[in-house]
C-alpha positions as semicolon CSV with decimal commas, in nm:
position;residue;x (nm);y (nm);z (nm)
1;M;-12,038;-18,983;-9,220
2;S;-12,111;-18,835;-8,883
3;D;-11,881;-18,598;-8,713
4;N;-11,670;-18,785;-8,458
5;S;-11,480;-18,484;-8,329
6;E;-11,671;-18,485;-8,002
7;N;-11,541;-18,840;-7,934
8;R;-11,176;-18,756;-7,987
9;K;-10,943;-18,758;-7,698
10;Y;-10,655;-18,588;-7,884
11;P;-10,640;-18,300;-8,123
12;R;-10,591;-18,370;-8,490
13;S;-10,364;-18,189;-8,740
14;A;-10,449;-18,168;-9,123
15;S;-10,214;-18,344;-9,350
16;L;-10,292;-18,464;-9,705
17;R;-9,952;-18,647;-9,710
18;R;-9,923;-18,950;-9,949
19;C;-9,859;-19,286;-9,780
20;G;-9,847;-19,646;-9,863
21;I;-10,040;-19,928;-9,689
22;I;-9,946;-20,287;-9,625
23;S;-10,243;-20,490;-9,505
24;P;-10,281;-20,862;-9,462
25;A;-10,611;-20,816;-9,663
26;Y;-10,420;-20,753;-9,983
27;D;-10,143;-20,925;-10,172
28;S;-9,949;-20,608;-10,247
29;P;-9,899;-20,257;-10,099
30;F;-10,123;-19,972;-10,227
31;P;-10,110;-19,592;-10,208
32;A;-10,336;-19,381;-9,984
33;R;-10,339;-19,036;-9,821
34;I;-10,325;-18,933;-9,460
35;I;-10,605;-18,664;-9,425
36;N;-10,533;-18,589;-9,061
37;H;-10,340;-18,732;-8,772
38;S;-10,302;-18,717;-8,388
39;A;-10,042;-18,883;-8,162
40;Y;-10,257;-19,188;-8,150
41;G;-10,451;-19,208;-8,477
42;L;-10,474;-19,142;-8,847
43;L;-10,760;-19,068;-9,083
44;L;-10,677;-19,236;-9,412
45;E;-10,839;-19,182;-9,761
46;L;-10,790;-19,478;-9,997
47;D;-10,926;-19,655;-10,301
48;Y;-10,974;-19,990;-10,133
49;P;-11,178;-20,079;-9,823
50;L;-10,978;-20,205;-9,522
51;P;-11,135;-20,468;-9,297
52;V;-11,215;-20,358;-8,945
53;E;-11,053;-20,623;-8,742
54;D;-10,776;-20,676;-8,487
55;V;-10,508;-20,711;-8,754
56;L;-10,200;-20,483;-8,781
57;I;-10,156;-20,272;-9,092
58;K;-9,832;-20,076;-9,178
59;V;-9,846;-19,718;-9,293
60;F;-9,541;-19,582;-9,475
61;P;-9,536;-19,203;-9,504
62;G;-9,450;-19,058;-9,845
63;D;-9,143;-18,831;-9,885
64;E;-9,243;-18,478;-9,794
65;A;-9,093;-18,330;-10,121
66;T;-9,169;-18,588;-10,388
67;G;-9,447;-18,802;-10,238
68;A;-9,243;-19,116;-10,322
69;I;-9,321;-19,407;-10,088
70;D;-9,027;-19,626;-9,968
71;Y;-9,154;-19,956;-9,831
72;E;-8,811;-20,033;-9,693
73;R;-8,792;-19,735;-9,455
74;P;-8,776;-19,850;-9,094
75;D;-8,989;-19,570;-8,951
76;F;-9,335;-19,682;-9,062
77;M;-9,641;-19,669;-8,842
78;V;-9,845;-19,970;-8,725
79;G;-10,211;-19,954;-8,639
80;M;-10,545;-20,126;-8,630
81;V;-10,837;-20,010;-8,845
82;R;-11,121;-19,908;-8,620
83;W;-11,369;-19,806;-8,888
84;C;-11,387;-19,778;-9,262
85;N;-11,664;-19,620;-9,466
86;Q;-11,724;-19,548;-9,836
87;Q;-11,697;-19,175;-9,916
88;M;-11,799;-18,960;-10,208
89;G;-11,619;-18,638;-10,322
90;G;-11,293;-18,714;-10,125
91;W;-10,944;-18,579;-10,214
92;S;-10,808;-18,902;-10,358
93;G;-11,004;-19,203;-10,266
94;M;-11,343;-19,361;-10,231
95;Y;-11,304;-19,488;-9,876
96;Q;-11,196;-19,334;-9,549
97;A;-11,060;-19,539;-9,255
98;G;-10,978;-19,451;-8,897
99;V;-10,661;-19,622;-8,774
100;E;-10,555;-19,643;-8,411
101;L;-10,175;-19,627;-8,398
102;I;-9,999;-19,894;-8,194
103;S;-9,651;-19,849;-8,065
104;L;-9,425;-20,156;-8,089
105;K;-9,157;-19,995;-7,886
106;P;-9,119;-20,110;-7,510
107;R;-9,277;-19,876;-7,266
108;K;-9,009;-19,741;-7,025
109;D;-9,264;-19,679;-6,754
110;I;-9,342;-20,046;-6,707
111;I;-8,987;-20,195;-6,746
């Protein structure tokens, strides 16, 4: 995988936090890990490839202390998969995916 850091508009912070993914591409949620994040994006590591398409996925962060994932929590993140590549030697999964976060809250500057 090439280094995309020169293309980033916003700084990233390391994470390794467990999360859960709900994607229209799969019938059931599955676990993943947030490798790093910025205000507008996530780098995910997962066991399943995610299709690169204009379809929204939901990312549910795991509990900081236990890593448990609650798919009923209201503060999940929504985004679109912008790229997905097979990886070898990662922390927890065989694939990495870049997700652009999308805000579903109304913007106050245009109301």
